[in-house]
TIBA-887472 format. One record per residue (C-alpha): residue number from 1; residue in three letters; x, y, z. Coordinates in nm, 3 decimals. Layout:
<atoms>
atom num = NUM	residu = ALA	east = X	north = Y	up = Z
...
</atoms>
This chain:
<atoms>
atom num = 1	residu = MET	east = 12.283	north = 13.104	up = 4.602
atom num = 2	residu = ASN	east = 12.109	north = 13.429	up = 4.509
atom num = 3	residu = GLN	east = 12.219	north = 13.780	up = 4.601
atom num = 4	residu = ILE	east = 12.062	north = 14.122	up = 4.638
atom num = 5	residu = LEU	east = 12.229	north = 14.458	up = 4.693
atom num = 6	residu = TYR	east = 12.128	north = 14.637	up = 5.016
atom num = 7	residu = LYS	east = 12.303	north = 14.957	up = 5.128
atom num = 8	residu = ASN	east = 12.603	north = 14.882	up = 4.902
atom num = 9	residu = THR	east = 12.641	north = 14.533	up = 5.052
atom num = 10	residu = GLN	east = 12.569	north = 14.202	up = 4.879
atom num = 11	residu = ILE	east = 12.320	north = 13.994	up = 5.078
atom num = 12	residu = SER	east = 12.319	north = 13.621	up = 4.999
atom num = 13	residu = TYR	east = 12.007	north = 13.410	up = 5.031
atom num = 14	residu = SER	east = 11.865	north = 13.076	up = 4.924
atom num = 15	residu = ASP	east = 11.514	north = 13.009	up = 4.804
atom num = 16	residu = SER	east = 11.368	north = 12.659	up = 4.765
atom num = 17	residu = GLY	east = 11.031	north = 12.489	up = 4.747
atom num = 18	residu = LYS	east = 10.682	north = 12.614	up = 4.665
atom num = 19	residu = GLY	east = 10.386	north = 12.711	up = 4.878
atom num = 20	residu = THR	east = 10.346	north = 12.945	up = 5.173
atom num = 21	residu = ILE	east = 10.664	north = 13.149	up = 5.222
atom num = 22	residu = VAL	east = 10.864	north = 13.079	up = 5.538
atom num = 23	residu = VAL	east = 11.172	north = 13.292	up = 5.614
atom num = 24	residu = LEU	east = 11.430	north = 13.130	up = 5.844
atom num = 25	residu = LEU	east = 11.662	north = 13.374	up = 6.023
atom num = 26	residu = HIS	east = 11.984	north = 13.281	up = 6.201
atom num = 27	residu = GLY	east = 12.107	north = 13.417	up = 6.534
atom num = 28	residu = PHE	east = 12.419	north = 13.609	up = 6.632
atom num = 29	residu = LEU	east = 12.747	north = 13.440	up = 6.530
atom num = 30	residu = GLU	east = 12.561	north = 13.192	up = 6.309
atom num = 31	residu = ASN	east = 12.478	north = 13.182	up = 5.939
atom num = 32	residu = LYS	east = 12.205	north = 13.050	up = 5.712
atom num = 33	residu = THR	east = 12.364	north = 12.705	up = 5.688
atom num = 34	residu = MET	east = 12.230	north = 12.627	up = 6.035
atom num = 35	residu = TRP	east = 11.895	north = 12.563	up = 5.862
atom num = 36	residu = ASP	east = 12.022	north = 12.324	up = 5.591
atom num = 37	residu = PHE	east = 11.903	north = 12.014	up = 5.777
atom num = 38	residu = TYR	east = 11.547	north = 12.153	up = 5.800
atom num = 39	residu = VAL	east = 11.520	north = 12.310	up = 5.455
atom num = 40	residu = SER	east = 11.517	north = 11.978	up = 5.266
atom num = 41	residu = GLU	east = 11.211	north = 11.861	up = 5.459
atom num = 42	residu = LEU	east = 11.028	north = 12.194	up = 5.493
atom num = 43	residu = SER	east = 11.069	north = 12.279	up = 5.123
atom num = 44	residu = LYS	east = 10.846	north = 11.982	up = 5.032
atom num = 45	residu = LYS	east = 10.546	north = 12.184	up = 5.155
atom num = 46	residu = TYR	east = 10.665	north = 12.546	up = 5.183
atom num = 47	residu = GLN	east = 10.876	north = 12.800	up = 4.999
atom num = 48	residu = ILE	east = 11.177	north = 12.840	up = 5.231
atom num = 49	residu = ILE	east = 11.401	north = 13.147	up = 5.224
atom num = 50	residu = THR	east = 11.722	north = 13.156	up = 5.429
atom num = 51	residu = ILE	east = 11.935	north = 13.472	up = 5.450
atom num = 52	residu = TYR	east = 12.290	north = 13.558	up = 5.554
atom num = 53	residu = LEU	east = 12.209	north = 13.842	up = 5.793
atom num = 54	residu = LEU	east = 12.447	north = 14.137	up = 5.815
atom num = 55	residu = GLY	east = 12.699	north = 14.101	up = 6.093
atom num = 56	residu = GLY	east = 12.661	north = 13.726	up = 6.125
atom num = 57	residu = MET	east = 12.911	north = 13.464	up = 6.018
atom num = 58	residu = GLY	east = 12.815	north = 13.495	up = 5.653
atom num = 59	residu = LYS	east = 13.014	north = 13.636	up = 5.364
atom num = 60	residu = GLN	east = 12.917	north = 14.000	up = 5.406
atom num = 61	residu = LYS	east = 13.193	north = 14.243	up = 5.499
atom num = 62	residu = VAL	east = 13.008	north = 14.469	up = 5.740
atom num = 63	residu = TRP	east = 13.242	north = 14.529	up = 6.031
atom num = 64	residu = VAL	east = 13.525	north = 14.776	up = 5.977
atom num = 65	residu = ILE	east = 13.783	north = 14.829	up = 6.250
atom num = 66	residu = SER	east = 14.051	north = 15.088	up = 6.199
atom num = 67	residu = LYS	east = 14.346	north = 15.176	up = 6.419
atom num = 68	residu = ARG	east = 14.425	north = 15.540	up = 6.480
</atoms>
């Protein structure tokens, strides 16, 4: 899994296949693994990029709750 730094937060993504680029985005309370079933087939014809979006169920630590 690849990572980039965005606003001091590591963003994880996967990149597979060759061809026209297709970016698959997950919904709220999901993560990029929801696309794993489709990536194996789609990557035969396209370059597929899946991303752990900030605030989802990925590995990013975005939410900070503090008690006062």
